[in-house]
N, C-alpha and C positions, 0 to 999 in steps of 0.2 A: 560469188553469190551465196547467201546464207540459206541453209536448209529450212523450208517453211515449217516442217514438223517440229523443229527445235524452238520455234518462236512461241512463247507462252501466251501471246495475245492473238494467235491465229485461231479461227473457229475450229471446233472438234471435227474430226473426219468421220467419226462413228457416233452412234447413239450413246449418250452418257447415261449410266444407270440411274442417277438421281435426278435426271431431268425428264419429266413426263412427256411422252410424245402424243398421248391421247388423254382426253379428260378422265377416263376411268381405267387407266392402265393398271391400277392397284386392285381392281375388282369392281364391285357394284357401287352405285352411288349411295346406297343406304344398306343397312344391315339386312342380309338375306337370311330369312328363317321362314319355314312354312307356317301357316296359321295353325295347323294341327300341333306342330312341335311347340309353338309359342303357347298355345292353350295348355298342353300337358305340362310343360315346364313351369308355367305360371302357377297352375293349381298345385303341383307337387312340391314347389318351393314356397308355398304359402304366399305368393305374389312377389317374392324377392326377385324373380327372374325379370320382372318389368324394369328393374333398375339396371340390370345387365343389358337389357334391350336399349334403354336410353343411353347408357354409356357407349355401347358399340356404335350407335347411330352418330353420336356426337364425335366420337373418335374418328370415324370414317370421314365425316364432314371436315374436321380439322385437318386431317392428313391430306385429303384430296384437294381441298380449297386453300390449303396453307394459311388457315386463319389462326389468329392468336386467341384461342379459347381453351378452357380447361374442361375436358369431358367429365372429369371427376366432380368438379364443382357444379357443372350443369346437371349432373345426375343427382348429386346430393340435394340440389335445389330444383328437382324435377317439376314440382308444382309451379315454380316461377318460370321455367324455361320450356315447358311442354308446348305452349302455344308457338314459340319460336321454331321448334322442331317440326310440329305439324304444319305450320305455315310454309316452311321451306320445302317440305314434301309436296304440298299442294301446288307450289309455284315451280316445281322442277320442270325443266324443258321436256323431259320424257314422260311426264304425267299424262295419262290418257285424257283426251278431250272430254270424254263423258264421265270422268271421275270427279264427282262433286264432293271433295273432302272439305267439310265445314270445320276448319281448324279451330275457330273460336268456340263454337258449341261443343265440339269434341273435347277440347281442353277443359272447359268448365265441367262437363260430365265426368271426365277422368279425375279431376281434382276432387269433386264432391264425393264420388264413389270411393276414391282412395281414402278420404278422410273418414268415411263411414266404417272403414276397417278398424278405427280406433274406438268404436262404440263398445260398451260392455257386453258380456254374454247375454243373450244369444244373438245379439244384433250385429256383432262384428263380421259375420259371414257376408253381410251386404257389401263389404269392401272387395270381395272377390268379383263383383260385377264390374270392377274397373278394367277387367279384361276385355269387355265388349268394345270400348273405344279403341283400345290397342289393336284388336283384331281388325277393326275397320281401317285403321291407319296402315296396318301391315299388309292388308289386301292391296291397297294402292301402291305401297312400297314394292311389293312383289311384281306388280304390273310395270312399274318404272324400271326395276332391275332387269326384267325380261326384255325391255326395249333397249335400254342403255348398255347392257352387258350380256349380249346374246351368248347362250351356252354356259352361263355362270352356274356355280354349285348352288342349288336352291336351299341347301341346309335343311333338308327334311329328315335326315337320318339321325338317330340318337347315338351320341358318342358314349364311351365308357363313363365319363364324368356326368353326362346327362342321366345315364342309367343309375349311377350312384345316388344322384339327387332324387330320382324317382323312387328308388327303394327306400331311402331315408324318409321321404315325404309320406309314402304309403305306411311305413312303420309308425311314424308319429300319428298319423290319422287313426290307425288301428289302436294304438295306445290310448288315444283320446276317447275312442268309442268304448273300449274296455273300461276305462276310468269312469265314463258316464254311466255305463251299465252297472258297475259295482256300487257306485254311490247313490 
């Protein structure tokens, strides 16, 4: 009689590393970041952090749901795909019943406010208000992550890279203020 462990067609006897045993084995269903950290990083990177936020959410969705999507392209075209992301967050199984995430209106508001960042001085600062819809969405994401991945890292501490971005952002802001005062 042949040894069953030598048969390549027999089912594995142990958990296989690349086969998920739980829906969120890799971590949270969406990008975990505290709203405080999101706000600080958004402001100190002059809103560039929002694209990192979109990228991380799309990458997690691609990896966990094994979808054929490009997180990079969905980030580059964030105004086109923000509704799709916000809608997935709203429809997630672990979304709180009382969370009324209006994906459509939030997407429109985010797109309009992001476009306002392209206005000439002094109106470009209105683009910074695109943070408000992201904070609204992230609040729901944090609730989902808390239910779906109990005990996960909430990502509320600033890493050395975060601190570097904060310092550079503050320096640029100070330089802009000095330049404004001198001229």
